[in-house]
C-alpha positions as semicolon CSV with decimal commas, in nm:
position;residue;x (nm);y (nm);z (nm)
1;M;2,739;-1,613;3,540
2;S;2,731;-1,791;3,193
3;M;2,447;-1,959;3,368
4;V;2,261;-1,645;3,391
5;Y;2,344;-1,532;3,063
6;A;2,181;-1,893;2,920
7;S;1,865;-1,879;3,164
8;E;1,782;-1,503;3,012
9;A;1,870;-1,613;2,662
10;D;1,624;-1,880;2,708
11;V;1,351;-1,660;2,857
12;L;1,334;-1,519;2,532
13;N;1,388;-1,819;2,297
14;V;1,041;-1,944;2,505
15;A;0,909;-1,585;2,474
16;L;0,909;-1,544;2,083
17;F;0,994;-1,941;1,955
18;G;0,815;-2,149;2,241
19;F;1,086;-2,326;2,310
20;T;1,477;-2,346;2,456
21;A;1,776;-2,360;2,294
22;K;1,845;-2,713;2,436
23;E;1,476;-2,827;2,328
24;W;1,523;-2,668;1,948
25;R;1,895;-2,851;1,957
26;D;1,736;-3,174;2,087
27;T;1,477;-3,195;1,789
28;H;1,679;-3,005;1,557
29;A;2,017;-3,211;1,575
30;D;2,133;-3,263;1,199
31;L;2,156;-2,893;1,206
32;L;2,445;-2,647;1,300
33;G;2,454;-2,367;1,509
34;N;2,123;-2,249;1,732
35;V;1,745;-2,168;1,635
36;R;1,917;-1,813;1,643
37;D;2,084;-1,882;1,374
38;Y;1,778;-2,013;1,137
39;A;1,516;-1,716;1,264
40;T;1,328;-1,496;1,000
41;V;1,489;-1,158;0,991
42;N;1,153;-1,017;1,156
43;Q;1,209;-1,278;1,435
44;L;1,553;-1,121;1,467
45;I;1,380;-0,743;1,495
46;C;1,172;-0,872;1,800
47;L;1,424;-1,032;1,971
48;S;1,657;-0,736;1,959
49;N;1,375;-0,517;2,073
50;M;1,283;-0,819;2,331
51;E;1,660;-0,815;2,441
52;S;1,635;-0,448;2,521
53;L;1,319;-0,485;2,687
54;N;1,407;-0,750;2,936
55;S;1,662;-0,523;3,064
56;V;1,444;-0,246;3,192
57;L;1,220;-0,529;3,323
58;I;1,536;-0,701;3,527
59;K;1,598;-0,318;3,615
60;E;1,245;-0,284;3,756
61;G;1,315;-0,583;3,945
62;L;1,013;-0,762;3,775
63;P;1,040;-1,180;3,825
64;Q;1,128;-1,435;3,571
65;P;0,802;-1,576;3,550
66;E;0,593;-1,242;3,500
67;R;0,888;-1,100;3,266
68;L;0,852;-1,417;3,035
69;Q;0,439;-1,382;3,011
70;K;0,551;-0,983;2,928
71;L;0,759;-1,072;2,671
72;N;0,541;-1,323;2,522
73;Q;0,228;-1,066;2,437
74;I;0,533;-0,819;2,332
75;A;0,647;-1,077;2,104
76;I;0,284;-1,167;1,995
77;S;0,207;-0,837;1,911
78;Q;0,529;-0,738;1,726
79;M;0,539;-1,010;1,495
80;T;0,184;-0,972;1,411
81;V;0,259;-0,619;1,310
82;L;0,623;-0,710;1,153
83;E;0,424;-0,955;0,975
84;S;0,164;-0,772;0,854
85;I;0,440;-0,467;0,710
86;G;0,565;-0,761;0,498
87;E;0,244;-0,893;0,374
88;N;0,135;-0,563;0,263
89;K;0,468;-0,531;0,101
90;L;0,425;-0,778;-0,115
91;L;0,084;-0,653;-0,206
92;K;0,176;-0,348;-0,390
């Protein structure tokens, strides 16, 4: 069961960050915790949204590779919006 959760967490990690938890740990051995501990607020918001969407896609029976592709497209779209909102607030 824990392997299933780890696998799904990595689907979300790859969709949003572009790498698995192990890949992040291997390149950031000097840091404690995991990639999510170092994520921005916007990334965490996007990640939370993607967790909910992933559960819907799982219930719909979408295979993992297709979910990864959809979630990546959603992550790009949401991060674009979230980052532009932040930039607009800084301009005011």
